[in-house]
C-alpha positions as CSV (number, residue, x, y, z in Angstrom):
1,M,-1.4,11.3,11.7
2,A,0.1,13.1,7.9
3,T,-1.5,9.6,6.5
4,L,-4.9,9.7,8.0
5,M,-5.3,12.6,6.3
6,L,-3.9,12.2,3.2
7,M,-5.8,8.2,2.8
8,A,-9.1,9.4,0.6
9,C,-7.0,12.4,-0.5
10,G,-6.6,11.9,-5.0
11,C,-4.3,14.1,-7.1
12,D,-6.1,17.3,-8.0
13,Q,-9.7,15.8,-6.7
14,A,-11.3,17.0,-3.3
15,P,-10.5,14.8,-0.1
16,A,-12.7,12.2,1.9
17,P,-13.5,13.8,5.1
18,P,-12.0,13.7,7.5
19,E,-12.4,12.2,11.0
20,D,-13.2,15.8,12.5
21,I,-10.7,18.7,11.2
22,S,-12.0,20.8,13.6
23,S,-10.9,19.2,16.9
24,A,-8.5,16.4,18.2
25,A,-8.0,14.7,21.0
26,G,-5.2,14.1,22.8
27,S,-3.2,16.0,25.6
28,K,-2.3,19.5,24.9
29,E,1.3,18.9,27.2
30,R,3.2,19.4,24.9
31,D,1.8,21.7,21.7
32,P,3.9,21.2,18.8
33,R,2.8,24.4,17.0
34,P,5.1,27.4,16.9
35,T,3.3,30.5,18.4
36,T,2.9,33.1,15.8
37,Q,7.0,34.7,17.2
38,Q,8.7,31.4,16.5
39,F,7.6,30.8,13.1
40,V,8.3,34.3,11.8
41,D,12.0,33.9,13.9
42,L,12.5,30.1,12.5
43,P,15.2,30.1,10.1
44,R,14.5,29.4,6.4
45,Q,16.3,27.0,3.9
46,R,15.8,27.2,0.1
47,I,14.7,23.7,-0.8
48,R,14.0,21.2,-3.9
49,L,10.2,19.6,-4.2
50,D,11.3,16.6,-4.9
51,G,10.6,14.9,-8.2
52,Y,9.6,18.3,-9.7
53,P,11.8,21.2,-11.5
54,L,10.7,23.2,-8.4
55,S,12.6,25.0,-5.7
56,I,10.5,26.6,-2.6
57,E,11.8,28.7,0.4
58,V,10.1,27.3,3.8
59,P,11.3,27.3,7.4
60,E,13.8,24.3,8.7
61,T,11.1,22.8,10.3
62,W,9.6,21.5,7.2
63,K,10.3,18.7,5.3
64,M,8.8,17.2,1.3
65,Q,7.7,13.7,2.0
66,R,5.7,11.3,-0.1
67,L,2.3,9.8,1.6
68,G,1.2,6.4,-0.6
69,P,1.2,8.2,-4.6
70,I,0.9,11.6,-3.4
71,D,3.9,14.1,-2.9
72,I,3.5,16.3,0.2
73,L,5.0,19.6,1.9
74,Q,4.4,19.9,5.2
75,G,5.8,21.4,8.2
76,P,4.1,23.2,11.6
77,I,2.1,26.9,11.7
78,P,0.6,28.4,14.9
79,S,-2.6,27.4,13.8
80,G,-1.4,23.7,12.3
81,H,-3.4,20.4,13.0
82,L,-3.3,19.5,17.0
83,L,-1.6,17.0,17.4
84,T,0.9,17.8,14.5
85,G,0.9,21.3,14.4
86,D,1.5,20.5,10.2
87,V,-0.1,21.9,7.7
88,Q,-0.4,20.1,4.1
89,I,0.3,21.1,0.7
90,Q,-0.5,18.8,-2.3
91,V,2.5,19.1,-4.9
92,S,1.6,17.3,-8.1
93,R,2.1,18.0,-11.6
94,M,-1.2,18.2,-14.3
95,P,-1.6,17.3,-18.0
96,A,0.5,19.4,-20.1
97,V,-1.7,22.3,-22.3
98,L,-1.1,23.4,-25.6
99,A,0.4,27.2,-25.8
100,S,-3.0,28.9,-27.8
101,Q,-4.6,27.7,-23.9
102,I,-3.1,29.9,-21.8
103,D,-4.7,32.9,-22.6
104,I,-7.9,31.0,-22.3
105,L,-7.1,29.8,-19.0
106,A,-6.0,33.4,-17.5
107,E,-9.2,35.2,-18.5
108,D,-11.2,32.0,-16.9
109,A,-9.6,32.5,-13.5
110,R,-9.5,36.0,-14.1
111,Q,-13.6,36.3,-14.6
112,L,-14.3,33.7,-11.2
113,A,-14.0,35.9,-8.5
114,Q,-16.5,38.4,-11.2
115,R,-18.9,35.9,-11.4
116,Q,-18.5,34.8,-7.7
117,P,-17.1,37.3,-5.9
118,N,-18.8,36.0,-2.9
119,R,-17.1,32.8,-3.3
120,Y,-13.5,33.3,-4.2
121,K,-11.5,35.1,-1.9
122,H,-8.7,36.1,-4.1
123,V,-7.4,35.4,-7.9
124,E,-4.5,36.4,-9.5
125,V,-2.8,35.8,-12.7
126,R,0.9,37.0,-13.5
127,K,3.9,36.4,-15.7
128,D,6.8,35.7,-14.3
129,G,9.4,35.5,-17.7
130,A,8.3,33.0,-19.6
131,L,6.1,31.4,-16.9
132,H,2.6,32.0,-16.6
133,I,1.0,31.7,-12.6
134,I,-2.2,31.8,-10.9
135,D,-3.0,31.8,-7.6
136,K,-6.8,30.9,-6.6
137,R,-8.4,31.0,-3.2
138,W,-12.1,30.6,-2.8
139,I,-14.5,29.4,0.0
140,E,-16.3,25.8,0.9
141,P,-19.1,26.2,2.9
142,A,-19.3,24.0,6.1
143,R,-21.0,21.0,5.7
144,S,-22.1,17.7,7.1
145,A,-21.0,14.5,5.5
146,T,-20.4,11.0,6.1
147,N,-16.4,9.2,6.4
148,P,-15.1,6.2,4.8
149,E,-16.7,4.2,7.3
150,G,-19.9,5.6,7.1
151,R,-20.2,7.8,10.5
152,P,-21.4,11.3,10.2
153,V,-19.2,14.2,10.7
154,E,-19.1,18.1,10.8
155,I,-16.7,19.6,8.2
156,P,-16.5,23.3,9.0
157,E,-15.7,26.0,6.5
158,L,-12.5,24.9,4.5
159,V,-10.7,27.5,2.3
160,G,-9.6,26.3,-1.7
161,W,-5.9,27.5,-1.8
162,E,-4.3,26.6,-5.2
163,L,-1.0,28.1,-6.8
164,T,0.2,26.7,-10.2
165,I,2.7,27.4,-12.6
166,Y,2.5,26.2,-16.0
167,V,6.5,26.1,-17.5
168,P,6.8,26.4,-21.0
169,R,8.2,23.0,-22.7
170,H,8.4,21.7,-25.9
171,G,5.6,23.8,-27.7
172,N,3.5,23.3,-24.6
173,F,2.7,24.4,-21.0
174,V,3.2,21.7,-18.2
175,P,1.2,22.8,-15.3
176,Y,2.6,22.3,-11.9
177,R,0.4,23.1,-8.8
178,L,0.8,23.2,-5.1
179,K,-2.7,22.7,-2.9
180,F,-3.3,23.3,0.6
181,V,-5.1,20.4,1.7
182,L,-8.5,21.0,4.3
183,L,-6.8,24.8,5.5
184,T,-10.1,25.5,7.4
185,A,-11.1,29.4,6.8
186,E,-10.2,29.7,11.2
187,Q,-6.1,28.8,9.7
188,Y,-6.1,30.8,6.7
189,A,-7.4,33.7,8.5
190,R,-5.0,33.4,11.1
191,D,-1.7,32.1,9.0
192,G,-2.7,33.3,5.2
193,K,-0.1,36.1,5.7
194,L,2.8,33.7,7.4
195,L,1.9,31.5,4.2
196,E,1.6,33.5,1.3
197,P,5.4,34.6,1.2
198,I,5.8,30.6,1.2
199,L,3.9,30.0,-2.0
200,S,5.4,33.3,-3.3
201,S,9.4,31.9,-3.2
202,V,8.5,28.9,-5.4
203,R,11.1,29.2,-7.8
204,Y,11.5,27.4,-11.4
205,E,14.3,25.3,-11.4
206,P,15.8,24.4,-14.9
207,S,18.5,22.7,-14.3
208,L,15.8,20.2,-13.2
209,E,13.6,19.4,-15.3
210,T,13.5,16.0,-16.2
211,I,10.1,14.9,-16.1
212,D,8.0,13.6,-19.0
213,I,5.1,15.7,-19.5
214,S,2.7,13.4,-20.9
215,G,0.5,12.8,-18.1
216,P,-0.4,13.9,-14.4
217,K,1.7,13.1,-11.9
């Protein structure tokens, strides 16, 4: 199922429409999704985001895996997919940017909420030592589309949510991005507050910095 959810999702690109992400067929005899209390009570562990100089604190049921060329952090949440219980976060490295561009990128992000207040739910720009961090969340309206087989599908309202961490290196900044995959507005409304501490726990680990910055990963 995880593969199906990501088949057409390229790095930092809008994924192709799924078969139907507002419902799922199959038996509900064993719901893989935890209750809110079960999720809160799950032991946490700090794991490395394999291939990146980052770590994150997640429930022990979450894991990092690679689906083809795409790196995914995933695990069950109360409003997760009906068949797997999971929510998915794509992890990627973007092309390096010049140090002189950082302030421009930060200001552009701040202005998004001012220019489009009905679309952008949350825009936060902050610094953590030498790191620059941008947290953006926005609405993607419900729409009709066709899947790769040409069949019509209805896509519910989604929430785009991405956290970008700009790490200084060799006079430039390397952006590392965590972006939710097909997160519905309903999921965000129910579990957004549970997911915030997870994304906020992302930590840069200099000792893991072995990645070349020549291009996207």
